[in-house]
C-alpha positions in Angstrom: -5.5 4.5 -31.4 -4.3 7.2 -34.0 -3.7 5.9 -37.6 0.4 5.7 -37.5 0.1 4.1 -34.3 -1.9 1.4 -35.7 0.3 1.3 -38.6 3.4 0.8 -36.3 1.4 -1.7 -34.3 0.5 -3.8 -37.3 4.1 -3.3 -38.6 5.6 -4.8 -35.3 3.0 -7.7 -35.5 3.8 -8.6 -38.9 7.7 -8.6 -38.2 7.4 -10.8 -35.2 5.3 -13.3 -36.7 7.5 -13.4 -39.9 10.4 -13.9 -38.3 11.9 -16.1 -35.6 15.3 -14.3 -35.3 13.2 -11.4 -33.7 12.5 -13.7 -30.6 16.1 -15.0 -30.6 17.0 -11.4 -30.6 14.6 -10.8 -27.6 15.5 -13.5 -25.9 19.5 -12.1 -26.1 18.1 -9.0 -25.2 16.3 -10.4 -22.1 19.8 -11.8 -21.0 21.6 -8.6 -21.6 18.9 -6.9 -19.4 19.4 -9.5 -16.4 23.3 -9.1 -16.5 24.3 -6.5 -13.8 25.2 -2.8 -15.2 28.5 -1.1 -14.5 27.9 -0.5 -10.8 26.7 -4.0 -10.1 23.3 -3.5 -9.6 20.5 -5.3 -11.7 17.5 -2.9 -13.1 14.6 -2.8 -11.4 12.3 -3.3 -14.6 14.2 -6.0 -15.9 13.1 -8.4 -12.8 9.5 -8.3 -13.7 10.4 -10.2 -16.8 9.4 -14.0 -17.1 8.7 -16.7 -19.3 4.9 -16.2 -18.5 4.7 -12.4 -19.4 7.0 -13.1 -22.4 4.3 -16.0 -23.5 1.5 -13.5 -22.9 3.1 -10.8 -25.1 3.5 -13.1 -27.7 0.0 -14.2 -27.8 -1.2 -10.5 -27.7 1.0 -9.4 -30.5 -0.8 -12.3 -32.4 -3.8 -11.1 -32.3 -5.9 -9.0 -34.7 -7.0 -5.4 -34.0 -10.8 -6.4 -33.4 -9.4 -9.5 -31.0 -7.3 -6.8 -29.3 -10.2 -4.2 -28.7 -12.3 -7.0 -27.4 -9.4 -7.7 -25.0 -9.1 -4.2 -23.9 -13.0 -4.2 -23.4 -12.8 -7.4 -21.2 -10.0 -6.5 -19.2 -11.7 -2.8 -18.3 -14.7 -4.9 -17.3 -13.2 -7.4 -15.2 -10.6 -5.0 -13.6 -13.4 -2.3 -12.8 -11.3 0.4 -14.9 -13.5 3.4 -15.9 -13.4 4.6 -19.4 -11.2 7.8 -19.3 -12.7 10.7 -21.6 -10.0 11.7 -24.0 -9.2 15.5 -23.8 -12.5 17.5 -23.6 -13.8 20.7 -20.9 -13.7 19.8 -17.3 -15.2 23.0 -15.9 -16.8 21.7 -12.6 -14.5 21.3 -9.9 -12.0 18.3 -8.7 -12.2 14.9 -10.7 -14.7 12.3 -9.9 -13.5 9.4 -7.8 -12.8 6.2 -9.6 -15.5 3.9 -9.9 -16.6 1.4 -7.3 -17.1 -2.4 -8.0 -20.7 -2.9 -9.0 -21.2 -5.0 -5.9 -20.6 -2.5 -3.6 -23.0 0.0 -5.6 -25.8 -2.3 -5.6 -25.2 -3.1 -1.8 -25.8 0.2 -0.8 -28.1 2.3 -2.9 -30.1 3.5 -0.3 -27.5 4.7 1.9 -25.9 6.9 -1.0 -29.2 8.4 -1.4 -29.2 9.7 2.4 -25.7 11.2 2.5 -25.1 12.7 -1.0 -27.4 15.6 -2.4 -27.3 17.6 -5.2 -26.9 21.5 -4.9 -29.3 23.7 -6.9 -29.0 27.5 -7.2 -32.6 28.8 -7.3 -32.3 32.6 -7.0 -30.3 35.8 -5.6 -30.9 39.3 -4.5 -30.3 41.9 -7.3 -27.8 43.8 -5.2 -25.9 40.7 -4.2 -25.2 39.4 -7.9 -21.6 40.3 -8.1 -20.8 38.6 -4.7 -22.4 35.5 -5.9 -20.5 35.4 -9.2 -17.3 35.4 -7.5 -18.4 32.8 -4.9 -19.7 30.5 -8.0 -16.3 31.2 -9.6 -14.2 30.0 -6.7 -16.7 27.1 -5.9 -16.8 25.5 -9.2 -13.5 26.8 -10.8 -15.4 28.4 -13.7 -14.0 31.8 -15.1 -15.5 35.2 -14.7 -17.5 35.0 -17.9 -19.1 31.6 -17.3 -19.8 32.0 -13.7 -21.9 35.2 -14.8 -23.8 32.9 -17.2 -24.3 30.4 -14.7 -25.6 32.6 -12.1 -27.9 34.6 -14.6 -29.2 31.2 -15.8 -30.6 30.3 -12.3 -32.5 28.5 -11.2 -29.8 25.8 -12.2 -28.0 22.9 -10.4 -24.5 23.6 -8.9 -23.1 20.6 -8.1 -24.1 17.0 -7.9 -23.5 14.1 -5.2 -22.0 16.5 -2.4 -21.6 15.1 1.4 -24.3 16.6 3.6 -21.9 18.5 5.7 -20.2 20.2 2.7 -23.6 21.1 1.0 -24.7 22.8 4.2 -21.8 24.8 4.4 -22.1 25.9 0.6 -25.9 26.6 1.3 -24.8 28.9 4.6 -22.0 30.7 2.5 -24.4 31.5 -0.5 -27.2 32.3 2.1 -25.1 34.7 3.7 -24.4 36.6 0.4 -27.7 36.8 -0.5 -28.6 33.7 -2.6 -30.8 30.9 -2.4 -29.6 27.3 -2.9 -31.9 24.5 -2.3 -30.4 20.8 -1.7 -32.1 17.9 -3.4 
């Protein structure tokens, strides 16, 4: 959280704790939200507001910053929500799939090891270097300069956790261009 967001959150929490009129005002606001609009329909977001949710919001607003951080960490672990990196450089291919529950990972580690492979660019023919660079650029989504550096630093790991059929296609494509790729 940025400093301005923290300051705003603290200010809101103090205001909520200090005055009961704010709660009375929020009740009035909730009543206004549940009234039909001009064309006679209620808003969809107003239908989820209940006494239970209002109580939870009141309890959360009274937490300290450290207690709120603990709450977030506990919710992430209980609901299996992965930590998302803030910003950064995502150079290699599509985003990774969401984390699976822990029970499933422990139940089938041998099956995962049999079906997913790591691909490593071992070497390439000198005359095929431009073709290999173009193919690496399209496969990994790198810039031309990064692709050239990647190919020149062979042997290097290309992709991790690739299904067997896709790995075989990649190996065949690079072998046709003059590259040597190993499947680990």
